[in-house]
N, C-alpha and C positions, 0 to 999 in steps of 0.2 A: 402506332405505339402500344405496347402490351398493357393490358389493364391489370389492376391488382387482383391477386386471387382471393376468393370469397369462400365462406364456409360451404362445403358440398361441392366445390369445384374440383374436377378431376385432377387438376394440377397439384392439389394439396398433398397428395400421397408422396410425392418427391420434392416438396417444398423444403424440408430440412437440408437435402443435399444441395439444392439450388441456392439456398441462403449461404451455406458453407463456401460453395464454390465462387459465388459472387464476392464475398468478403475476402477470401484468399486472393482472388485476382485484383481487387481493389487495393489491398494492402500492399501488394508488390510495387504499386506505383505511388501510393499515399503515405507510406510509413514515414514517420519523422526520423531523421538520422540521430537518434539518441545514442550516446556513447556506450551504453551497457548493452546495446543491440549489435555491437560490432562482432564480426565472425571470430575474432581472435580474443575476445574478452574472457577473462577467467572466470570459473564458477564462484570464487570468492567475490569477485567484482559484481557479479549478478546478484549474489546473496546480499551484498551491501546495498545495492540499488533497491532490492525488494524491502529490506528494513526501512530505508529512507522514504520510500514512496507510500508507505502506510499513512494515509490521511494527510498527505502533503502533495502540493502541486509539483508537476514536473519542473517548472521554471525555477522553483526554489530548490529542488533537489539537485539539479544538474551541477552547479558550480561547487556545492558542498561535496558531491560524490566525486568529482574530479580532484579536489584537494585531499579527500580521504584516501583515495586509491594511490595518489602520488606519495602520500605520506606512509601509508600502510597497505603495500600492494599484496600482502598475504595475510592470512589468519595469524601466522606466527609473529609477524611484525607488530600486530595490534595487541596480541596476547602479552608481549614483552612489555608493554607499557602499562602504567597504573590506570585504573578505570577513570580516575579524574581527567586524564588527557583525552579520553574519548568523549566524555561530557563537555569539555571545553571546545573540542573540535566540532562537536554537534551544533554548537552555537545556538541559533534561534530556529531551528528547524521545527520545534514543537515536540511535545510529548517526549521529554528527554529520557524517560525511562528506556526508550529504544536503544539509546546510546549505551546504557549499562547492559541491557540485554545482548546487544551486538557484541560488546567486549567479552561478556560471559560466554557467548556462543564461540567466539574465537579461540577461547581458552579450552572449551570442550572439543572443538575441532583438532587442536593441537594434541590434548591428552588422549582422545579417543580414536582419532583418524589420521594421525601422523602429519597434521597440518593440512590435509586435502579435505575439501567439502564432500560430505558423503553424497551418494547418489540415491540411496534407497530411502523411500518415503518415511518408514518407521524411524530410521536414524536421523533424518531431517527433523522429524516431529519431535525427537528427543532433545534437540538443541533448544537452549533458552531462547524465548521470544519467537519461536517458529511455530505458527499455527497451521491449520489445514490449507489455507490459501497460500501462504508463503512457501510451505513445503512443496506443493504442487507447482508453483511458479518457478521455484529453483530447478526442480526436477526437469520441467518442460523447457525452460528458457536457457539453462545452464548446460543441460546434457541432451536435450532434444527428445526426451522420453514422452510417451503419449499419456497425458493426464488431462482431465478437464480442469481448467483454471478459471475461476469466477471472482471477478471483482465488482465493485459498484457499477462501473461502466458497461461490462458484460451483462450484469443482471438487467440493466435498463434496455439494452439491445434485445435481449431475449423476451422481456415482458412486452415490449411494443411489437416486435417483428412476429413473434410466435404466438403470444397470448393475447394480443390486442388491447393490452392495458397501458395507460399513459405512464405508470410508474411500477416499479418492481415490488413495492411493499417491503416489509421488514425481511431481513435475510433469514434463510433456513438452510443450514449447510448441505444436508441430505438431499432436499428437494433441489437446490440450486445446482448442485454437482450432477444430479440426474438430468436436469434440463439441459446443461451444457453437454453431457455425455451423448444425448440424443443428436445433437448437431455435429458433434466432433468427427472429422474425417478419419477413416480407418488407418491410413498411413502416417507414419510419424512426422514427416516433413510437412504434410498438408495440415496435420493437427497442430504442429508448432505455430504455422503461419496463421491458422484460424484462431487460436488462442490469442495471440498478439493482435491480429486484426480486429477481433471483436471488441477488444479493450480499446484499440485505436479509434474504431468507429464511434464508440460510446463517448470517448473523450474529446473527439473533434468534430463530429457531425451529428451523432444523435445524443446531443447534450441535454441535461436536465431541463433547463429553462428556455432554450431557444433552439431546437433542433432544426437542422438545415436539410429538410426532406427533399428539397429540390436538387441536392447534390449527393444524395444517399444512394449507394450502389444496390441497395435491396428495397428501394421504395415500392417497386412493383410487387414485391413479395410480403410487404409489411402488413400484418393483420390489423394493427392500429390504424394505419392510413386507410385500409380498405373500409373499416368500420366508421370512418368519418371523424377520427381523432376524439373519441369520447373522453370526458373528464374521468379522472380517477376517483373512485369512491370506496376504495379498500382501506385496510389498516395502514397506519403510518408509524414510523419511528418517532419517539418523543423528540421534540426540538431540543437542541443544545441551548443552554442558558447563555445570554449575552456575555461577551467576553469582558467588556468594560465593566469594572466594578466587581468582577467575579473572583472567586477564589483561584481559579486558574490564572487570572491576570497577576494576582498577588504572588503566586508560586513563581511566575515567570520573572517578576521583579526581584525576588529573593535569589532566584537562580543566577540571574545576571550578575549580581553582586558576588556570588560565591565562585563563578567562573572567572571574574576578573582579579579576584584575590589569590594570592599564593601562600596564604597563611589563614589560620582560623580567624573568622570574624566574630566579634562579641555580639551577643544577643542584642544588647542596646544599640550597637551600631546597625544591625539589621532592622530593629524595630523603627528606626528613624526613616527607613524607606517607605513606611506606611503609617505616618504619625497620626492620621485621622481615624484609623480603624484597627486599633490594637487586637481586637478579637479575630479579624480577618487575617492579620499577620500571623498570629499564634496558629490558626488553622493551617495556614500555608506552610509555616515551618514544620509543623507536626507532620503534615502530609509528606513533605520532602524527606523527612527523617524515615517515616514509614516506608517510603519507596526506595530507600537506600541512596537517594541523590544527596543528602546532607548527613553528615556524621558529626555527633556532638563530642566535644572534649572540654577539658577544664579551661581552655583558652577560648572556646567559642565553637563555631561551626565552619566545617570545610567540606569540600568535594571528597568522595570516597578515594582512598589510596591502596586498598587492598581488596 
């Protein structure tokens, strides 16, 4: 049985290539059959999946994505609807500003690109709600172009397998893209499979809390394993505040009421949703207005319609 490579081992020189080849081979057998991975899926459908998957689990995204694509199979179909419909259809995926961004991006795709999702990175980055990760993911997964794609799962795989750290630490776009570029195969097809495979490995095997090293395709190449699984002692991202009792929870409560209503809801009606904490209610409502998710009128508050 091969032993893990260690610092100074002559096998280290080709370890990036070996890691990439092992993950590509593993992914060919282990990939989950997610609908946005289908060969005939449209670039628009891939774009929608990338918006929805930001900070949201696959199991929650898949049914919502299927409903969304059935209703709005093209950017033009979504752009023809008021943004309120996008927010309603988003339901409880979380971070509902993404629904507004996606609706705005659909309008921009229609106005600037004739309804077709652009392929160029700069043109993708110019769309509402599209950042460095999302632009590269769309270019790589919708068009098969060779770009390093880095998400939380990929960063964890690289931190452990290459750097020997239990955690990746806070993200840094330039550094993270460079680390992925060093592993990325030269040919487009292998690069596509490696991008997706590294994400899949981090999501299903090299997980944050309970990595399944015994089933990992790169266990014999993993620097963290070779070092004896040292504890992480580097910088950490600040922990998110508890959801229960938070302003985020309050915003969700108000949003639920606005989604259900097809008329403006009076302020006093909304305030009854959080009767014991009027200050938290006010902060939540003001934040929704600032984000464009709630629009004030003489009759109350409603979802955006223009």
